[in-house]
KOLDREN-193475 format. One record per residue (C-alpha): residue number from 1; x, y, z. Coordinates in steps of 0.2 Angstrom, whole numbers, plus 5000, padded with zeros to 4 digits. Example, Ala and Ser with C-alpha at 12.3 -4.5 7.8 and 13.67 -1.06 7.14 Angstrom:
2
{atom 1 {5062 4978 5039}}
{atom 2 {5068 4995 5036}}
//
This chain:
461
{atom 1 {5262 4956 5674}}
{atom 2 {5274 4948 5685}}
{atom 3 {5285 4942 5671}}
{atom 4 {5285 4959 5663}}
{atom 5 {5290 4968 5680}}
{atom 6 {5304 4955 5682}}
{atom 7 {5310 4958 5665}}
{atom 8 {5310 4977 5667}}
{atom 9 {5320 4975 5684}}
{atom 10 {5332 4963 5676}}
{atom 11 {5335 4975 5661}}
{atom 12 {5338 4989 5673}}
{atom 13 {5350 4979 5684}}
{atom 14 {5359 4972 5669}}
{atom 15 {5362 4990 5662}}
{atom 16 {5368 4995 5680}}
{atom 17 {5380 4980 5681}}
{atom 18 {5387 4984 5663}}
{atom 19 {5388 5003 5667}}
{atom 20 {5398 4999 5683}}
{atom 21 {5409 4985 5676}}
{atom 22 {5415 4995 5661}}
{atom 23 {5422 5010 5671}}
{atom 24 {5429 4998 5684}}
{atom 25 {5438 4988 5671}}
{atom 26 {5445 5005 5663}}
{atom 27 {5449 5011 5680}}
{atom 28 {5460 4996 5683}}
{atom 29 {5469 4997 5666}}
{atom 30 {5473 5015 5669}}
{atom 31 {5479 5012 5686}}
{atom 32 {5490 4998 5680}}
{atom 33 {5497 5009 5666}}
{atom 34 {5501 5022 5679}}
{atom 35 {5510 5010 5690}}
{atom 36 {5520 5004 5675}}
{atom 37 {5525 5022 5671}}
{atom 38 {5530 5026 5689}}
{atom 39 {5542 5011 5690}}
{atom 40 {5550 5013 5673}}
{atom 41 {5551 5032 5675}}
{atom 42 {5561 5029 5691}}
{atom 43 {5573 5018 5681}}
{atom 44 {5574 5032 5668}}
{atom 45 {5578 5045 5681}}
{atom 46 {5592 5033 5688}}
{atom 47 {5600 5032 5670}}
{atom 48 {5598 5050 5668}}
{atom 49 {5608 5053 5684}}
{atom 50 {5621 5041 5678}}
{atom 51 {5622 5050 5661}}
{atom 52 {5624 5067 5669}}
{atom 53 {5639 5061 5679}}
{atom 54 {5648 5055 5664}}
{atom 55 {5665 5063 5664}}
{atom 56 {5677 5050 5658}}
{atom 57 {5678 5034 5647}}
{atom 58 {5676 5024 5663}}
{atom 59 {5660 5033 5667}}
{atom 60 {5653 5030 5650}}
{atom 61 {5658 5011 5651}}
{atom 62 {5648 5010 5668}}
{atom 63 {5633 5018 5660}}
{atom 64 {5633 5006 5645}}
{atom 65 {5635 4992 5657}}
{atom 66 {5620 4997 5667}}
{atom 67 {5608 5000 5652}}
{atom 68 {5614 4983 5644}}
{atom 69 {5610 4974 5660}}
{atom 70 {5594 4982 5662}}
{atom 71 {5589 4979 5644}}
{atom 72 {5593 4961 5646}}
{atom 73 {5584 4959 5662}}
{atom 74 {5567 4967 5656}}
{atom 75 {5568 4964 5637}}
{atom 76 {5568 4983 5635}}
{atom 77 {5577 4996 5624}}
{atom 78 {5587 5010 5632}}
{atom 79 {5596 5024 5623}}
{atom 80 {5605 5039 5629}}
{atom 81 {5606 5054 5617}}
{atom 82 {5615 5071 5618}}
{atom 83 {5606 5088 5614}}
{atom 84 {5608 5086 5596}}
{atom 85 {5599 5069 5596}}
{atom 86 {5615 5059 5593}}
{atom 87 {5615 5042 5602}}
{atom 88 {5628 5041 5616}}
{atom 89 {5624 5024 5623}}
{atom 90 {5612 5011 5618}}
{atom 91 {5605 4993 5623}}
{atom 92 {5592 4983 5615}}
{atom 93 {5584 4986 5598}}
{atom 94 {5581 5004 5592}}
{atom 95 {5564 5011 5593}}
{atom 96 {5561 5021 5577}}
{atom 97 {5544 5027 5579}}
{atom 98 {5534 5043 5580}}
{atom 99 {5531 5040 5599}}
{atom 100 {5549 5039 5601}}
{atom 101 {5553 5055 5592}}
{atom 102 {5539 5064 5601}}
{atom 103 {5545 5058 5618}}
{atom 104 {5563 5062 5614}}
{atom 105 {5559 5080 5608}}
{atom 106 {5549 5083 5624}}
{atom 107 {5564 5077 5635}}
{atom 108 {5576 5088 5626}}
{atom 109 {5566 5103 5631}}
{atom 110 {5567 5097 5649}}
{atom 111 {5550 5089 5651}}
{atom 112 {5547 5071 5657}}
{atom 113 {5534 5058 5651}}
{atom 114 {5519 5061 5661}}
{atom 115 {5506 5050 5653}}
{atom 116 {5507 5033 5643}}
{atom 117 {5493 5025 5632}}
{atom 118 {5482 5014 5643}}
{atom 119 {5487 4996 5643}}
{atom 120 {5473 4984 5638}}
{atom 121 {5474 4965 5635}}
{atom 122 {5476 4968 5616}}
{atom 123 {5490 4981 5617}}
{atom 124 {5500 4991 5616}}
{atom 125 {5514 4979 5617}}
{atom 126 {5528 4992 5620}}
{atom 127 {5527 5009 5628}}
{atom 128 {5540 5023 5625}}
{atom 129 {5545 5036 5638}}
{atom 130 {5559 5048 5640}}
{atom 131 {5568 5058 5654}}
{atom 132 {5579 5073 5652}}
{atom 133 {5598 5072 5657}}
{atom 134 {5604 5087 5668}}
{atom 135 {5598 5098 5682}}
{atom 136 {5586 5113 5682}}
{atom 137 {5587 5121 5665}}
{atom 138 {5604 5114 5660}}
{atom 139 {5598 5099 5649}}
{atom 140 {5613 5089 5641}}
{atom 141 {5603 5075 5634}}
{atom 142 {5589 5063 5636}}
{atom 143 {5586 5044 5641}}
{atom 144 {5574 5035 5629}}
{atom 145 {5566 5019 5635}}
{atom 146 {5555 5007 5626}}
{atom 147 {5548 4994 5638}}
{atom 148 {5537 4979 5635}}
{atom 149 {5519 4978 5643}}
{atom 150 {5517 4959 5644}}
{atom 151 {5516 4958 5663}}
{atom 152 {5504 4973 5663}}
{atom 153 {5493 4966 5650}}
{atom 154 {5492 4949 5659}}
{atom 155 {5487 4958 5675}}
{atom 156 {5474 4968 5666}}
{atom 157 {5468 4953 5657}}
{atom 158 {5466 4943 5673}}
{atom 159 {5457 4957 5682}}
{atom 160 {5445 4960 5667}}
{atom 161 {5441 4941 5667}}
{atom 162 {5437 4942 5686}}
{atom 163 {5426 4957 5682}}
{atom 164 {5418 4948 5667}}
{atom 165 {5414 4933 5678}}
{atom 166 {5409 4943 5693}}
{atom 167 {5396 4954 5683}}
{atom 168 {5385 4939 5679}}
{atom 169 {5386 4933 5697}}
{atom 170 {5381 4950 5703}}
{atom 171 {5367 4950 5690}}
{atom 172 {5361 4933 5696}}
{atom 173 {5361 4938 5714}}
{atom 174 {5352 4954 5709}}
{atom 175 {5340 4943 5699}}
{atom 176 {5336 4933 5715}}
{atom 177 {5333 4950 5724}}
{atom 178 {5322 4956 5710}}
{atom 179 {5312 4940 5710}}
{atom 180 {5309 4942 5728}}
{atom 181 {5304 4960 5726}}
{atom 182 {5292 4955 5712}}
{atom 183 {5284 4942 5722}}
{atom 184 {5282 4954 5736}}
{atom 185 {5274 4967 5725}}
{atom 186 {5263 4955 5715}}
{atom 187 {5257 4943 5728}}
{atom 188 {5243 4955 5734}}
{atom 189 {5239 4960 5716}}
{atom 190 {5237 4941 5711}}
{atom 191 {5227 4938 5727}}
{atom 192 {5215 4953 5722}}
{atom 193 {5214 4946 5705}}
{atom 194 {5208 4929 5711}}
{atom 195 {5196 4937 5723}}
{atom 196 {5189 4948 5709}}
{atom 197 {5187 4932 5698}}
{atom 198 {5178 4922 5712}}
{atom 199 {5167 4937 5716}}
{atom 200 {5163 4939 5697}}
{atom 201 {5158 4921 5696}}
{atom 202 {5145 4923 5710}}
{atom 203 {5155 4917 5725}}
{atom 204 {5150 4932 5736}}
{atom 205 {5161 4925 5751}}
{atom 206 {5177 4928 5741}}
{atom 207 {5189 4940 5750}}
{atom 208 {5207 4945 5747}}
{atom 209 {5218 4937 5761}}
{atom 210 {5236 4942 5757}}
{atom 211 {5243 4953 5770}}
{atom 212 {5260 4957 5761}}
{atom 213 {5266 4970 5749}}
{atom 214 {5267 4989 5750}}
{atom 215 {5256 4999 5761}}
{atom 216 {5246 5006 5746}}
{atom 217 {5241 4988 5741}}
{atom 218 {5237 4983 5758}}
{atom 219 {5225 4998 5759}}
{atom 220 {5218 4993 5743}}
{atom 221 {5215 4975 5749}}
{atom 222 {5206 4982 5764}}
{atom 223 {5195 4993 5754}}
{atom 224 {5191 4979 5742}}
{atom 225 {5185 4968 5756}}
{atom 226 {5174 4982 5763}}
{atom 227 {5167 4984 5745}}
{atom 228 {5164 4965 5743}}
{atom 229 {5156 4964 5760}}
{atom 230 {5144 4978 5756}}
{atom 231 {5140 4970 5739}}
{atom 232 {5137 4953 5746}}
{atom 233 {5126 4960 5760}}
{atom 234 {5116 4970 5747}}
{atom 235 {5114 4955 5735}}
{atom 236 {5110 4943 5750}}
{atom 237 {5097 4954 5756}}
{atom 238 {5089 4956 5739}}
{atom 239 {5089 4937 5736}}
{atom 240 {5082 4934 5753}}
{atom 241 {5068 4946 5750}}
{atom 242 {5064 4938 5734}}
{atom 243 {5064 4921 5742}}
{atom 244 {5055 4926 5757}}
{atom 245 {5042 4935 5747}}
{atom 246 {5039 4921 5735}}
{atom 247 {5038 4909 5750}}
{atom 248 {5026 4919 5760}}
{atom 249 {5015 4922 5745}}
{atom 250 {5014 4903 5741}}
{atom 251 {5003 4899 5756}}
{atom 252 {4989 4912 5753}}
{atom 253 {4990 4909 5734}}
{atom 254 {4987 4890 5738}}
{atom 255 {4973 4895 5749}}
{atom 256 {4965 4906 5735}}
{atom 257 {4967 4892 5722}}
{atom 258 {4959 4879 5734}}
{atom 259 {4944 4891 5738}}
{atom 260 {4942 4894 5719}}
{atom 261 {4941 4876 5716}}
{atom 262 {4928 4874 5731}}
{atom 263 {4917 4887 5723}}
{atom 264 {4916 4879 5706}}
{atom 265 {4903 4866 5711}}
{atom 266 {4891 4880 5717}}
{atom 267 {4892 4891 5701}}
{atom 268 {4878 4890 5689}}
{atom 269 {4881 4887 5670}}
{atom 270 {4885 4902 5660}}
{atom 271 {4897 4917 5659}}
{atom 272 {4902 4915 5677}}
{atom 273 {4909 4898 5675}}
{atom 274 {4921 4905 5661}}
{atom 275 {4927 4919 5672}}
{atom 276 {4930 4907 5686}}
{atom 277 {4940 4896 5675}}
{atom 278 {4951 4911 5669}}
{atom 279 {4953 4916 5687}}
{atom 280 {4959 4899 5692}}
{atom 281 {4971 4898 5677}}
{atom 282 {4978 4915 5682}}
{atom 283 {4980 4909 5700}}
{atom 284 {4989 4893 5695}}
{atom 285 {5000 4903 5683}}
{atom 286 {5005 4915 5697}}
{atom 287 {5009 4900 5708}}
{atom 288 {5021 4893 5694}}
{atom 289 {5028 4911 5693}}
{atom 290 {5032 4911 5712}}
{atom 291 {5039 4894 5711}}
{atom 292 {5051 4900 5697}}
{atom 293 {5056 4915 5707}}
{atom 294 {5060 4904 5722}}
{atom 295 {5070 4892 5712}}
{atom 296 {5080 4907 5704}}
{atom 297 {5083 4914 5721}}
{atom 298 {5089 4897 5727}}
{atom 299 {5101 4895 5712}}
{atom 300 {5108 4913 5714}}
{atom 301 {5111 4912 5732}}
{atom 302 {5118 4894 5731}}
{atom 303 {5136 4892 5738}}
{atom 304 {5138 4874 5732}}
{atom 305 {5156 4870 5727}}
{atom 306 {5159 4864 5710}}
{atom 307 {5162 4845 5709}}
{atom 308 {5166 4832 5696}}
{atom 309 {5151 4825 5687}}
{atom 310 {5147 4811 5674}}
{atom 311 {5140 4821 5660}}
{atom 312 {5137 4806 5649}}
{atom 313 {5127 4798 5662}}
{atom 314 {5117 4813 5666}}
{atom 315 {5112 4816 5648}}
{atom 316 {5107 4798 5646}}
{atom 317 {5097 4799 5662}}
{atom 318 {5087 4815 5658}}
{atom 319 {5084 4809 5640}}
{atom 320 {5076 4793 5647}}
{atom 321 {5066 4803 5660}}
{atom 322 {5059 4815 5646}}
{atom 323 {5055 4802 5633}}
{atom 324 {5037 4798 5639}}
{atom 325 {5033 4816 5640}}
{atom 326 {5039 4818 5622}}
{atom 327 {5030 4803 5616}}
{atom 328 {5014 4810 5624}}
{atom 329 {5017 4826 5614}}
{atom 330 {5020 4816 5598}}
{atom 331 {5038 4822 5598}}
{atom 332 {5054 4812 5595}}
{atom 333 {5068 4814 5607}}
{atom 334 {5085 4806 5602}}
{atom 335 {5101 4806 5613}}
{atom 336 {5114 4803 5599}}
{atom 337 {5132 4806 5598}}
{atom 338 {5135 4806 5617}}
{atom 339 {5152 4797 5620}}
{atom 340 {5154 4788 5637}}
{atom 341 {5166 4795 5650}}
{atom 342 {5163 4813 5647}}
{atom 343 {5166 4822 5664}}
{atom 344 {5164 4840 5669}}
{atom 345 {5166 4851 5684}}
{atom 346 {5151 4860 5689}}
{atom 347 {5138 4864 5703}}
{atom 348 {5128 4849 5709}}
{atom 349 {5116 4842 5695}}
{atom 350 {5120 4856 5684}}
{atom 351 {5119 4846 5668}}
{atom 352 {5102 4838 5673}}
{atom 353 {5094 4854 5678}}
{atom 354 {5099 4864 5663}}
{atom 355 {5093 4849 5651}}
{atom 356 {5076 4849 5661}}
{atom 357 {5074 4868 5657}}
{atom 358 {5079 4866 5638}}
{atom 359 {5069 4850 5635}}
{atom 360 {5054 4858 5644}}
{atom 361 {5054 4872 5632}}
{atom 362 {5056 4860 5617}}
{atom 363 {5040 4851 5623}}
{atom 364 {5031 4868 5624}}
{atom 365 {5036 4876 5607}}
{atom 366 {5040 4862 5595}}
{atom 367 {5025 4856 5585}}
{atom 368 {5019 4838 5585}}
{atom 369 {5029 4827 5574}}
{atom 370 {5045 4837 5577}}
{atom 371 {5062 4830 5582}}
{atom 372 {5073 4835 5596}}
{atom 373 {5091 4828 5597}}
{atom 374 {5103 4829 5612}}
{atom 375 {5122 4827 5609}}
{atom 376 {5138 4830 5618}}
{atom 377 {5156 4832 5613}}
{atom 378 {5173 4837 5620}}
{atom 379 {5179 4853 5612}}
{atom 380 {5196 4862 5612}}
{atom 381 {5200 4873 5627}}
{atom 382 {5196 4860 5640}}
{atom 383 {5177 4861 5638}}
{atom 384 {5163 4849 5635}}
{atom 385 {5148 4855 5625}}
{atom 386 {5130 4848 5626}}
{atom 387 {5119 4853 5611}}
{atom 388 {5100 4852 5611}}
{atom 389 {5093 4855 5593}}
{atom 390 {5076 4854 5587}}
{atom 391 {5067 4856 5570}}
{atom 392 {5053 4868 5576}}
{atom 393 {5049 4885 5570}}
{atom 394 {5064 4892 5579}}
{atom 395 {5067 4910 5586}}
{atom 396 {5070 4926 5576}}
{atom 397 {5088 4932 5576}}
{atom 398 {5083 4948 5585}}
{atom 399 {5075 4938 5599}}
{atom 400 {5089 4925 5602}}
{atom 401 {5099 4937 5615}}
{atom 402 {5082 4938 5625}}
{atom 403 {5080 4920 5628}}
{atom 404 {5090 4919 5644}}
{atom 405 {5082 4935 5651}}
{atom 406 {5070 4934 5665}}
{atom 407 {5051 4935 5661}}
{atom 408 {5054 4938 5643}}
{atom 409 {5043 4929 5631}}
{atom 410 {5039 4932 5612}}
{atom 411 {5021 4940 5609}}
{atom 412 {5015 4925 5599}}
{atom 413 {5019 4913 5615}}
{atom 414 {5010 4923 5628}}
{atom 415 {4997 4910 5630}}
{atom 416 {5009 4895 5631}}
{atom 417 {5011 4889 5649}}
{atom 418 {5026 4894 5658}}
{atom 419 {5034 4909 5668}}
{atom 420 {5049 4914 5656}}
{atom 421 {5062 4909 5670}}
{atom 422 {5067 4892 5664}}
{atom 423 {5081 4897 5652}}
{atom 424 {5086 4911 5664}}
{atom 425 {5089 4899 5678}}
{atom 426 {5098 4887 5666}}
{atom 427 {5109 4902 5661}}
{atom 428 {5113 4906 5680}}
{atom 429 {5117 4887 5683}}
{atom 430 {5129 4887 5668}}
{atom 431 {5138 4903 5674}}
{atom 432 {5140 4897 5692}}
{atom 433 {5148 4881 5685}}
{atom 434 {5161 4891 5676}}
{atom 435 {5152 4889 5659}}
{atom 436 {5139 4897 5648}}
{atom 437 {5123 4894 5639}}
{atom 438 {5121 4900 5621}}
{atom 439 {5107 4899 5608}}
{atom 440 {5107 4901 5590}}
{atom 441 {5096 4897 5575}}
{atom 442 {5096 4879 5568}}
{atom 443 {5099 4874 5550}}
{atom 444 {5088 4875 5540}}
{atom 445 {5076 4879 5554}}
{atom 446 {5073 4876 5572}}
{atom 447 {5083 4881 5588}}
{atom 448 {5100 4875 5594}}
{atom 449 {5104 4878 5613}}
{atom 450 {5122 4874 5618}}
{atom 451 {5128 4871 5636}}
{atom 452 {5147 4874 5638}}
{atom 453 {5155 4867 5654}}
{atom 454 {5173 4865 5660}}
{atom 455 {5180 4847 5657}}
{atom 456 {5186 4836 5670}}
{atom 457 {5199 4823 5664}}
{atom 458 {5191 4805 5665}}
{atom 459 {5199 4793 5677}}
{atom 460 {5194 4774 5678}}
{atom 461 {5187 4771 5695}}
//
């Protein structure tokens, strides 16, 4: 958005500079033409006055001498005509053109040349003007002048070049001002964007801190911080309640389990022992559920900063730790295709905790004789993917989105030990680490769980 706003401002300022430069250039050209007209018209008036005083051959000779000297000095053409259009005196080359005939006709009616074509760098190269000879309504002839415009065109060219060079300089200065205005406008917006991103990633302490920009954006920052404070307080109280409730229930539940175990030796054989065993199983299941809730509350309320981690080492360590468990369940666990040196940026022990949850599910749901393969690879986009694939019965496509939801379990797995929180906690850890957890059906069967985490460039330490 900052680039777009700067582009709009630059286009507007460029258009303004162009709209100002063109009229300024035209105004100078018109002014220089007017200056040329005034100077040459004054000379034409002087020649007209000399022509009006011609009474003898000596006067005619003086007039001819004056116009020849003038024509030689300014490289101009000067002609004095009577009322019939016959040339009385001439100096320089004749000017047989429509402009000359029009100016001469106008002068013989007693009107002077009031306007000339605007002089620009490319022309015209000569200008024609005429002045009537005589006083009041007694017109006895006309003075016709064709003057070069070289000096005027050079002046106009120089001034236009200065304007052409000055316009980019003004535009560059305006660009610097526009960049400053854009930064001033966009800094609070970018700060709000970063704060929203941090808040969305679970960092409830995130706040907008920029105190610059227009009053409207400063007010928006204050309102956002108030909202973030209220949201953080609400979520914090909710998580604290879950954690406190789970913690407070653990002690009486542990006492209940202990009492049930103490009662067992005093029960006579029969239906009572079966009911006692079921009650003890439910109590232990409830204890596991409370432990899961407490673990989820700790994960959600965690404020640990993301740090660089050795993913390759974590995968190898967890595979080695789970191998005896898989052997006892008659399953094969293989950590293949994990190149050394893969590093990620995540919350502490994110890889190990997620792998624990996924491998625990594999032990529960993959039948004896099955295989589970753990692999990892760097992918495009600056991420590293850890894949856990098994050849078990898999999960129906319509149930795949439910795997990371809390307490959700398939009907056929209701009797399998567990709380339904493992993958939900793993998904929350992945999210807090800036990554994601995805599940899909394996080929030809089974389940594939993928953990995506931001990569950290490897450095040899």
